[in-house]
N, C-alpha and C positions, 0 to 999 in steps of 0.2 A: 535534534533530528525529528522529534515527534510531529511537528506540524509543517515540515518543509514541502510536503505535497500540496498544501493549500495554496502556496504561491502559484504553482502551475495551474491549479483548478481555477484561480482568479484570472489568469491570462485567458484561459479557455472561455471563461464567462464573459469577459469584456469584449471578445471579438465575435460572440455568437449572434448570428443574424438569421433571417428567414424569409419566407415569401407568403403572400396572402392568396387563399383560394375561396374562402367562405366566412361567414360570420357565425361559426359554431359557438353555441352557448357553452360556457366553460365554468366548472366548479373545481375548487381545489380538492386534491386527494386527501385521504386520511391515513393515519398510521396507528393501528391498535394491535397490541401484543405481538409486535413484529411483523404484522401483515399490512402492507401498503396497498391501497386500493384507490384508483382514480377512474370513476365511471365515465368521465368525459372523454378520456383517451383509451378506454377499455384495457387498462393495465392493472395487474395484481401481481405483487412479488412478496415472498416470504423471506424475511431477513433473519439471519442466525442471531443467537443470543449475544455473541461477542461484539455485535455492532450496536451502537447506541446513538441517539440523535446528538448532533453537534451542539456544543454550548453556544450561547449567544455572543461569546467573546471571540468566536472563531472567524476567519476570513469568509468562510461560507456563509455565516450569519451576516456579517457587516455588509458584504457586498452583494449578497444574494437576496436581500430583502425577505428574509424568513421571519415571519411573524412569531412573537413569543406566545407562550400558553394563554389561551382565552382572549387573544387579540384578533379582531376581525381582519382576515387576510386581505379582503378587497380594499379596506381603508388603508392598510399598510402599503399595498401595491400602488394604489393611486397616489399616495403621499410620496413614494419613491420616484414615481414618474414625474409628478409635479415639481419635485425638487432637482429633477434631471440627474438623480443619482443612478437610476438603473430602470430598464423596462423589462427586467427578468427577475426571477426569484427561485429559490430552491423549493420545490414541492416536497421533497424529502431529502434530508442530508444526514448521513450517518458515518461514524468512524469507529474503528475498533478501540477497545479500552487502552491498549498500548500506543495508539496513535499511528500504527503502521499501515492501516487500511482505511481507505475512504471511498465511499460510493454515494451517488445521489442522482436525483432526477431534477434537472433544470428546466424551467418553462420560461419562454420569452414571449411577450406580447409584440408581435412583429407588425401589427397594424400601423404603427407609428413610423415604420421605415419608408423612406422615399422611393427606394428601388426594390424590385423583385429579383433577388439573385437566385441562381439555380442551386439545387442541393449540392452539386459538385463544388460550387463556389464556397459553400459553407465549410465543406470538408477541407478544401485547400486552405482556408483561413485557420482552421483549427491545427492543421499540420504546420503551418507557418508559426503559429503560436507555441507549439511544442518545440520547434527548432529555437525559437527565441528564448525560451526558458531553459531547455536542456543543452543547447548548443547544436551546431551543425552535424556533429557526430552521432546524434541520437538515431537509432534505428527505427524507421517507421514503415509499416507494411503498406502495400497498395490498398487503396479503398476497396472494401468488399460489401456485399449485401449481407445483412444479419437478420435472421428471422427471430423475432421476439414476440412470442404469444400470437403468432400468425400475422404479425405486422412487419413490414420491411423497413429496416433502418439502414443508413449508410454508415459504415463504421471503419475504423482503423485501430490497430494496436501499436504500441511502441515499447522500446527498451531504452533506458537512458541511465547514465551515471548520475548519482546524487550530486549536486552542486556543492553540498556541504561535507560529502564523504565520498571521494573518488574511488573507494574500494567497494562501495555499495551500489547495487543497481536498484532501480524501481521500474515496475511494469505499469502499463496503463492501457486504457481502452476508452475511446469516445464513439458514441453512436448518436446519430441524429436523424430525425425525420420531421416533416412538416404536416400539420393538420390545421386547416382553417387559418385563423390569424395567429397561430402559435407555432413556435419551433420547440421541439422536445429534445433535450440532450441527456443521454445516459452517461455518466462518468464514473470510471473505476481508476483508482490509483493505489498501488501496493508497494510499499518500501520493503523489499526483500530480495535476497540473492536466489531464493527458492521460488521457481515459477509455479510450484504447486499452490502456494498461497494465493497467487493471482488467479489460477484456474479455479480455485475453490470460490472466490468472490464472483467470478464470471458465471459460475453455475446458477447463481441467483436469477440471472436473465436468460440463460440458454437452456436450462433444464426443461425437458418436455413435460 
């Protein structure tokens, strides 16, 4: 059960698209002593000690184009795009030590897209991805605006039964916004029947 959330995260990743408004210069964020900072998108979050960066063997790493230590991220990103593997990557991806919690920030270069979909379309695609992974009986909220450090994201939360354990629920949240040539997605997935565990991870992004 430790990594079952990653399959759902992968589905979300594969369907993430966006729209282009400008050619904003972009640099990758950093993670130092649990503090994530991305000056390009004016984002800074403090992650608790129980969350650690995902290992390179994880799905988030393999399909999110996450560079290994000391590897130039721009070279990795361009290589992934050239190989048509992906045009997105995890700017930061963390999981709890027991594998029940996952959160991360996914960036997609959307300048390669042929069409400019509306943000509402992106949310619809993510909801459909949730249904595909968790089944039609998954409970998904209506999309809502979410204020994250003064920036407006479009988000939804969901509750589903774990495919590998019908007696266990998992909670999740997806929030997306567009800036320039990039789509930014914040993802949270928590395998627990206790909603408090989910709320605790959400506080990383919603705390004032």
